[in-house]
C-alpha positions in Angstrom: 0.0 0.0 0.0 1.4 3.4 -1.0 1.9 6.2 1.6 -0.9 8.1 -0.1 -3.3 5.2 0.2 -2.3 4.5 3.8 -2.9 8.2 4.7 -6.3 8.1 3.0 -7.2 4.9 4.9 -6.1 6.5 8.2 -8.2 9.6 7.6 -11.2 7.6 6.5 -10.9 5.4 9.6 -10.7 8.4 11.9 -13.7 10.0 10.2 -15.7 6.8 10.5 -14.8 6.5 14.2 -15.8 10.1 14.9 -19.1 9.7 13.1 -19.9 6.5 14.9 -19.2 8.3 18.2 -21.6 11.0 17.3 -24.3 8.5 16.3 -24.1 6.8 19.7 -24.8 10.0 21.6 -28.5 10.6 22.3 -29.9 13.8 21.0 -31.1 16.2 23.7 -34.7 17.2 22.9 -35.5 20.9 22.9 -37.3 22.3 25.9 -41.0 21.6 25.7 -43.9 23.5 27.2 -45.3 22.3 30.5 -49.0 21.4 30.4 -50.7 24.7 30.1 -51.8 26.2 33.4 -55.6 26.7 33.7 -56.3 30.4 33.9 -58.2 31.4 37.0 -61.4 33.2 36.0 -61.2 35.4 39.1 -58.3 36.2 41.4 -57.0 38.8 43.8 -53.4 39.9 43.9 -51.2 42.3 45.9 -47.9 43.4 44.7 -45.4 46.2 43.9 -45.5 48.0 40.6 -43.1 50.2 38.8 -43.7 51.8 35.4 -42.1 54.3 33.0 -42.8 55.7 29.6 -39.2 56.8 29.0 -39.8 60.3 30.4 -41.9 59.8 33.5 -41.6 57.0 36.1 -43.6 55.9 39.1 -43.8 53.1 41.6 -45.9 51.9 44.5 -48.2 49.1 45.6 -51.2 47.6 43.8 -54.1 45.5 44.9 -56.2 44.1 42.0 -59.4 42.0 42.2 -60.3 40.5 38.8 -63.7 38.9 38.2 -65.7 38.0 35.1 -67.3 41.5 34.7 -65.4 43.7 37.0 -61.8 44.8 37.8 -61.1 46.7 40.9 -57.6 48.4 41.1 -56.2 50.1 44.2 -52.9 51.9 43.6 -50.8 53.0 46.5 -47.8 55.3 46.7 -44.5 54.0 48.1 -45.7 55.0 51.6 -48.8 52.9 51.3 -51.3 55.7 50.9 -54.0 55.3 48.3 -53.4 57.2 45.0 -56.5 56.0 43.3 -59.2 53.3 43.1 -60.4 52.3 39.7 -63.4 50.1 39.1 -63.7 48.9 35.5 -66.7 47.1 33.9 -67.7 46.4 30.3 -69.9 49.5 30.6 -67.0 51.9 31.6 -64.9 52.9 34.5 -65.0 55.1 37.6 -61.9 56.5 39.3 -61.9 57.7 42.9 -58.8 59.9 43.4 -56.8 60.4 46.6 -58.4 63.9 47.1 -62.0 62.4 46.9 -62.9 63.3 43.3 -64.9 60.7 41.4 -64.4 60.6 37.6 -66.2 58.4 35.1 -65.4 57.3 31.6 -66.5 54.9 28.9 -62.8 54.2 28.2 -61.5 51.8 30.9 -58.1 51.5 29.3 -57.6 55.3 29.4 -58.6 55.4 33.1 -56.1 52.6 33.8 -53.4 54.5 32.1 -54.1 57.5 34.4 -53.8 55.3 37.4 -50.7 53.4 36.3 -49.0 56.2 34.5 -48.5 54.2 31.3 -50.7 52.6 28.7 -51.2 48.9 29.1 -53.5 46.4 27.3 -56.3 46.0 29.8 -57.7 42.9 28.1 -54.2 41.2 28.2 -53.3 41.8 31.8 -55.3 38.9 33.4 -53.4 36.5 31.2 -50.1 38.1 31.7 -50.2 37.9 35.5 -51.0 34.2 35.2 -48.3 33.4 32.6 -51.1 31.9 30.4 -50.6 33.1 26.8 -53.8 34.2 25.3 -54.8 33.8 21.6 -52.5 35.6 19.4 -49.6 35.6 21.9 -46.3 33.9 21.0 -44.1 32.0 23.4 -40.5 32.9 22.6 -38.7 31.1 25.4 -39.4 28.5 28.1 -37.7 28.0 31.5 -36.2 24.7 32.6 -39.5 23.2 33.7 -41.4 24.3 30.5 -43.1 27.5 31.8 -43.1 30.6 29.6 -40.1 32.8 30.4 -40.6 35.2 27.5 -43.7 35.9 25.2 -44.8 38.6 22.8 -48.4 39.8 22.9 -50.0 42.8 21.1 -46.6 44.3 20.5 -45.4 43.9 24.0 -42.6 41.6 25.2 -43.5 40.0 28.5 -40.8 38.2 30.6 -41.1 36.0 33.6 -37.7 36.0 35.4 -39.2 34.5 38.6 -42.0 32.2 39.6 -43.4 31.7 43.1 -42.1 28.1 43.2 -40.3 25.4 41.3 -43.4 23.5 40.2 -44.6 23.7 36.6 -48.0 25.1 37.8 -46.5 27.9 40.1 -47.8 31.4 39.4 -45.4 34.1 38.3 -43.7 36.1 41.0 -42.1 38.8 38.8 -43.3 40.1 35.5 -41.4 42.5 33.2 -43.2 43.9 30.2 -42.0 46.4 27.7 -43.1 48.0 24.4 -40.7 50.6 23.1 -39.9 53.1 25.9 -42.8 51.9 28.0 -41.8 49.4 30.8 -43.8 47.8 33.5 -42.5 45.6 36.4 -44.9 43.8 38.7 -43.7 41.8 41.7 -46.6 39.7 43.1 -46.4 39.3 46.8 -49.7 37.5 47.3 -51.9 35.7 44.8 -55.3 34.2 45.6 -57.6 32.5 43.1 -61.2 33.3 43.8 -64.2 31.0 43.3 
């Protein structure tokens, strides 16, 4: 056998050995989504909220009771004093401000923007706080147990950097949402599904 043929046989043998080594390693399957969490139709949550639109920023506490036909928001300043109480229904919204003024509007989303300081998709928030992607949302990343860690929804990117526990059905603990310059962070301190 010539040197050239011997060299070719050696290279071919090494290549075959390398390929057979690759074939014997099992492929690691990509992360898969956990069984979808069932969204609670009604819930109560308490947490801390910060929001900015790129020029203005605010933070404080929030209490939110969500039911089928009504949302009740209480927003507090960092000292725990009530800034405003918003009640939103399909027929409109009413806002009771800290100085006792009562305002009413047919536009619940605009009233929520006044309370939070930034625009947010009112119809998407119940799904966001439960990490249950609604129709039209896209899951971009999953965490190690298959829960959403990043989704897009109605132009927003919503991230879930922390859940309340290690189980696949644990509720989110921290939610970061942004759209352009607008950023919202919610840290949920207490979450209670309601009957």
